[in-house]
C-alpha positions in Angstrom: -21.7 2.0 1.2 -19.4 3.1 -1.8 -15.6 3.3 -1.6 -13.0 4.9 -4.8 -9.9 3.2 -2.5 -8.0 0.7 -4.4 -8.7 -2.6 -5.4 -6.9 -5.7 -7.1 -10.1 -7.2 -8.6 -13.1 -5.7 -10.4 -16.5 -6.7 -10.9 -17.7 -5.7 -15.0 -21.1 -4.6 -14.5 -23.7 -5.7 -17.5 -21.2 -8.1 -19.5 -21.3 -8.3 -23.1 -22.6 -12.4 -23.3 -19.5 -14.4 -23.1 -17.3 -11.6 -22.1 -15.5 -11.3 -18.6 -17.1 -10.6 -15.5 -14.1 -10.3 -13.2 -10.7 -8.8 -13.1 -8.0 -8.7 -11.6 -4.4 -7.4 -11.2 -1.5 -8.8 -11.7 0.6 -9.2 -9.8 3.7 -10.8 -11.2 4.0 -8.2 -13.1 4.5 -5.4 -9.8 5.7 -3.1 -9.0 7.6 -2.7 -12.5 4.6 -2.9 -14.6 0.4 -3.3 -14.4 -2.1 -5.3 -16.0 -6.4 -6.3 -15.8 -5.9 -9.9 -16.5 -9.4 -10.7 -17.4 -10.5 -14.1 -15.4 -12.6 -15.4 -18.4 -13.4 -19.0 -16.0 -13.1 -21.4 -13.9 -9.5 -22.5 -15.1 -8.6 -19.3 -15.1 -9.4 -18.8 -11.7 -7.2 -21.1 -10.2 -4.8 -20.6 -12.7 -4.3 -16.8 -11.1 -4.4 -17.9 -7.4 -1.6 -20.8 -8.0 0.4 -19.0 -10.2 0.0 -15.9 -7.4 -1.1 -13.5 -10.4 -3.7 -13.2 -6.6 -1.9 -13.0 -3.6 -2.9 -12.4 0.5 -5.3 -14.5 2.0 -8.7 -12.4 1.9 -7.8 -11.3 -2.3 -7.5 -15.5 -2.8 -11.4 -16.2 -1.1 -12.4 -13.4 -2.3 -11.1 -14.8 -5.9 -12.3 -18.2 -5.6 -15.5 -17.6 -4.7 -15.9 -15.7 -8.2 -14.1 -18.2 -10.1 -16.9 -20.4 -8.5 -18.9 -18.4 -10.1 -17.3 -18.7 -13.0 -17.2 -22.7 -12.5 -20.9 -22.6 -12.5 -21.7 -20.1 -16.0 -20.7 -23.5 -17.3 -22.1 -26.4 -15.0 -24.0 -25.9 -12.2 -24.9 -29.3 -12.0 -24.1 -31.1 -8.7 -21.2 -32.8 -9.7 -20.4 -29.4 -11.9 -19.9 -27.8 -8.5 -18.1 -29.5 -6.7 -15.4 -30.8 -9.3 -15.0 -26.7 -9.2 -14.5 -25.9 -5.6 -12.5 -29.0 -5.4 -10.3 -27.2 -8.1 -9.9 -24.2 -6.5 -9.6 -25.8 -3.1 -6.4 -27.5 -4.8 -4.5 -24.2 -5.5 -3.0 -22.8 -2.0 -3.5 -24.7 0.8 -2.0 -23.3 3.4 -4.5 -20.1 3.5 -7.9 -21.0 5.7 -10.1 -17.7 3.5 -9.5 -19.6 0.0 -11.8 -23.2 2.1 -13.6 -20.2 4.0 -15.0 -18.8 1.0 -15.8 -21.9 -1.3 -17.7 -23.6 1.6 -19.9 -20.6 2.4 -20.1 -20.7 -1.3 -21.1 -23.8 -1.2 -23.6 -23.4 1.1 -26.2 -20.8 -0.5 -26.0 -22.7 -2.9 -26.4 -26.4 -2.6 -29.9 -26.3 -2.1 -30.2 -24.2 -4.8 -31.8 -25.8 -8.3 -28.9 -25.9 -10.8 -30.8 -23.0 -12.9 -30.6 -20.6 -9.7 -27.6 -21.6 -9.3 -25.0 -19.2 -11.5 -27.1 -15.7 -10.5 -27.2 -16.6 -7.4 -23.2 -17.5 -6.8 -22.9 -14.0 -8.4 -24.9 -12.8 -5.7 -22.9 -14.3 -2.7 -19.4 -14.0 -4.0 -20.3 -9.7 -4.1 -21.6 -10.3 -0.6 -17.9 -11.8 0.5 -16.1 -8.8 -1.0 -18.0 -6.5 0.5 -18.2 -7.6 3.2 -14.4 -8.2 3.5 -14.0 -4.9 1.9 -16.1 -3.4 5.6 -13.9 -5.6 7.8 -10.6 -4.1 6.6 -11.9 -1.1 7.0 -13.4 -1.7 10.6 -9.7 -3.0 11.4 -8.2 -0.2 10.2 -9.4 1.6 13.1 -8.9 -0.9 15.7 -5.2 -0.9 14.3 -5.4 2.8 15.0 -6.7 3.0 17.9 -3.2 0.1 19.3 -1.2 2.9 17.5 -2.0 5.9 19.2 -1.4 4.2 22.5 2.4 3.4 21.5 5.0 5.1 23.0 6.6 8.5 21.0 9.5 9.5 20.4 9.9 13.9 21.0 9.1 15.2 17.2 9.6 11.6 15.8 7.0 9.3 13.6 5.9 6.8 15.4 8.3 4.0 13.8 5.9 0.7 12.1 7.7 -3.0 10.7 6.1 -5.3 8.5 6.6 -7.9 7.1 4.9 -9.5 3.3 2.2 -7.5 1.6 -0.8 -7.6 3.2 -2.4 -3.8 1.7 -5.0 -2.9 -0.7 -3.2 -5.8 -3.1 -3.7 -8.6 -0.4 -7.7 -7.6 0.1 -10.2 -6.6 -1.6 -9.6 -3.0 0.1 -7.5 -1.5 2.3 -5.2 -5.2 3.3 -4.8 -5.5 6.9 -1.6 -4.9 8.7 -1.8 -2.3 6.1 -4.9 -0.4 7.1 -4.3 1.3 10.5 -1.3 2.4 8.8 -3.7 4.1 6.1 -6.5 5.2 8.7 -3.3 7.2 10.9 -2.4 8.6 8.1 -5.8 9.9 7.6 -5.4 10.6 11.0 -2.3 12.7 11.3 -0.5 11.0 13.0 2.8 11.3 11.5 3.7 7.4 10.7 6.9 6.0 8.9 7.2 2.1 7.5 10.0 -0.3 7.8 9.1 -2.2 4.5 10.7 -6.3 4.1 11.6 -6.7 1.5 9.9 -10.4 1.7 12.3 -13.4 -0.2 12.1 -15.4 -2.7 9.0 -13.9 -3.7 10.2 -10.0 -2.4 6.3 -8.8 -1.5 7.3 -6.8 0.0 7.9 -4.3 -2.8 4.2 -4.3 -3.2 3.8 -2.8 -0.1 6.5 -0.3 -1.2 4.7 0.5 -4.2 2.0 0.9 -1.6 2.6 2.6 0.4 4.2 4.8 -2.6 1.3 5.6 -4.1 -0.1 6.5 -0.7 2.2 9.3 -0.1 3.2 7.7 2.7 6.7 7.7 4.2 8.8 4.4 3.7 12.2 2.5 3.9 12.5 -1.0 2.4 15.4 -3.3 4.0 16.8 -6.8 3.6 15.3 -8.9 5.5 17.9 -9.7 7.2 18.1 -6.4 8.5 15.1 -6.5 10.7 16.6 -8.0 13.7 19.4 -5.0 13.5 17.0 -2.5 13.4 14.8 -3.8 16.4 17.5 -4.8 18.7 18.9 -1.2 18.2 15.6 0.5 19.5 14.3 1.7 15.8 10.9 0.3 15.7 8.3 1.0 17.5 5.2 -2.5 17.0 5.8 -4.7 14.6 2.1 -5.5 12.5 1.9 -8.6 10.3 -1.1 -10.1 8.5 -2.1 -13.6 8.6 -3.2 -16.1 6.3 -4.4 -18.6 9.1 -4.8 -18.3 12.9 -5.2 -20.7 15.0 -7.7 -21.2 17.9 -5.4 -21.5 20.3 -4.0 -17.6 18.8 -0.5 -19.3 16.8 -0.3 -17.8 13.5 0.7 -19.1 10.3 2.1 -15.8 8.4 4.9 -15.6 5.7 8.3 -17.4 6.1 10.5 -15.0 8.1 7.8 -13.6 10.3 8.8 -15.5 13.7 12.2 -14.1 14.0 10.3 -10.6 13.7 8.7 -12.1 16.3 11.3 -13.4 18.4 13.5 -10.2 17.5 9.3 -7.9 18.8 10.0 -10.1 22.2 13.2 -9.9 23.1 13.1 -5.8 22.5 9.8 -5.7 24.3 8.7 -4.1 21.8 4.6 -4.6 20.1 4.2 -7.5 17.2 0.7 -7.2 16.3 -1.2 -9.6 13.9 -4.7 -8.2 12.0 -6.9 -10.7 10.3 -10.5 -10.5 9.5 -12.5 -13.5 11.1 -12.3 -15.7 7.7 -8.3 -16.1 8.6 -9.6 -17.6 12.1 -9.9 -21.6 12.1 -11.8 -21.9 15.4 -11.8 -26.2 13.7 -7.3 -25.9 14.0 -6.4 -26.3 17.3 -3.5 -25.0 17.1 0.0 -24.1 14.6 1.3 -27.3 14.3 -1.5 -28.4 12.5 -1.7 -26.1 10.1 -0.7 -27.1 6.4 2.7 -25.4 5.2 3.3 -24.7 0.9 6.2 -26.1 -0.4 6.7 -23.7 -3.1 9.1 -25.2 -6.4 13.3 -24.2 -6.1 13.1 -21.9 -8.9 11.2 -19.4 -6.9 14.6 -19.3 -4.6 17.2 -20.1 -7.8 16.0 -17.6 -10.0 15.5 -13.4 -9.3 12.7 -11.3 -11.7 13.5 -8.4 -12.4 14.2 -5.6 -15.0 16.8 -5.9 -17.7 18.9 -2.7 -19.5 16.7 -2.4 -22.2 13.5 -2.7 -19.6 12.2 -5.0 -20.0 11.0 -7.8 -17.6 13.7 -10.6 -17.2 14.7 -13.5 -15.2 17.9 -14.1 -13.8 19.9 -17.5 -12.7 21.8 -16.9 -9.0 21.3 -20.3 -8.4 22.5 -23.4 -9.8 20.0 -25.7 -11.2 21.3 -28.7 -9.9 21.1 -27.4 -6.3 19.2 -28.7 -2.9 16.6 -25.8 -2.4 14.3 -26.0 0.3 10.7 -23.7 0.1 8.1 -23.1 1.9 6.0 -20.5 1.9 4.9 -19.4 5.8 6.3 -19.9 8.5 3.9 -20.1 12.2 4.4 -17.8 15.0 3.7 -19.1 18.8 1.1 -17.4 20.0 3.1 -16.2 23.0 4.9 -13.9 21.1 2.0 -12.0 19.4 1.2 -8.8 21.6 -2.1 -8.8 20.2 -4.4 -9.9 17.2 -6.5 -7.4 15.3 -9.6 -8.2 14.0 -13.2 -6.4 12.3 -14.6 -6.9 15.8 -11.3 -5.4 17.3 -8.3 -6.1 19.2 -8.0 -9.4 22.0 -4.5 -11.4 23.6 -3.6 -14.2 20.9 -5.5 -16.8 22.9 -8.3 -19.1 22.8 -9.8 -17.0 25.2 -9.2 -14.3 24.1 -10.4 -15.2 20.6 -13.6 -16.1 21.9 -14.0 -13.2 24.0 -14.8 -11.4 20.3 -16.1 -14.2 19.2 -18.5 -15.6 21.3 -20.6 -18.0 18.7 -18.2 -20.4 18.7 -17.7 -21.7 22.2 -21.2 -22.3 22.1 -21.9 -26.1 21.5 
C-alpha cells in the first residue's frame, strides 16, 4: 500500500554505483534543525544506532536490517555476514527489535550462496520496513478503539499523556504510542496531549515537534509535573511505547515510564503500552531478565540547545567530576499496565493475554 505519511528512514531508488542506498533523518538535530544523513556503509549504520541518530525500538530494528544489507555489499561471506551482524547487535542492548531484525535477516540469508545475499538482503530489509509500517497503522486503529471507550468530559478534549517519543520518528511510519492519537485526529476525536520532556535525552521534544507538525493540540511538561497532573484529574489515560515486553507482560521503556504507571495505578486511570510483535520477547520470562542500558554520564552533565547566535551548542550543567547514574530504561511491572496494544489487537499484560494474541508462541 502506498503511503505519503512521514518516515524517518528512506530507501533511495536506483542509486548510482557506490552511492548511498539509505538515508535517515538525523534525530540528534531535532527539533532545532533537520538533516537527511546518508548511510554509506555498515559503520555508518552502526554509528547511527549507537549515537541515537536513529532511535525508537522499531526504527532501530529496520535500520539494523538495512545496515546488514550495506555490510553485505562489502563482504557477503559467512564470516563477513556474522561480523556485520555482531557489530550491529552490540550497538544497543535493550531494544529487542534490534536482535529480532538481525535474526530474521540471518535466517533468510544464511542458506543462500554469498553472491545471492546482497540483493536478497535489500529485499528482506524492505519487507521488514513495510511490515513495521503496516503494523503501526493497525496499532493505531486498535488503540483508537480503546480511546473511544474512555469516559469523556462534556465539551472537553480527551486528555492523554505520553512519555519519550513513540511516534513516526521512532518507527518506520506513524509510530506506536502516537499512532492511536494520529488515528483519533483522522477520526475527528478531539484530543489534547500532555508531552513529558523525558530527560536527559529530551525525546519528548521530538513528540512535541511531531504533534506540532500534525496540528494536534499538546502541552510540554517537565517530567516531574506528570504525577501532579495525573493525581489532580487532568489526565484521562497515559499511553507509551516500549523497547521490550517480556513474556509475562513486564515492559521496558524509557526511564521515567514506571513513575507514570505508578501514578496511574494510584489514580485508577488507564496506562496503555503500544508495541508491535517485534518488541515482544517471548524468550524473556520477566522484566528482571531485560538488560538495562547504562548511557554515558555526559548525557546528564551537558544540555544541548540553541545559543544566542542561533547555533546548536552544548552547555555544562553539572561538573565533569560529579558522579552520575544514567540508566536509559526502567521496567514497569505487568500489574501496572492496563492493556498492551499490538497490531493484532489489545490484551491484558500477562502471559495468558499475550498468548491469546499470539497462540503460535505457546506451541512447543
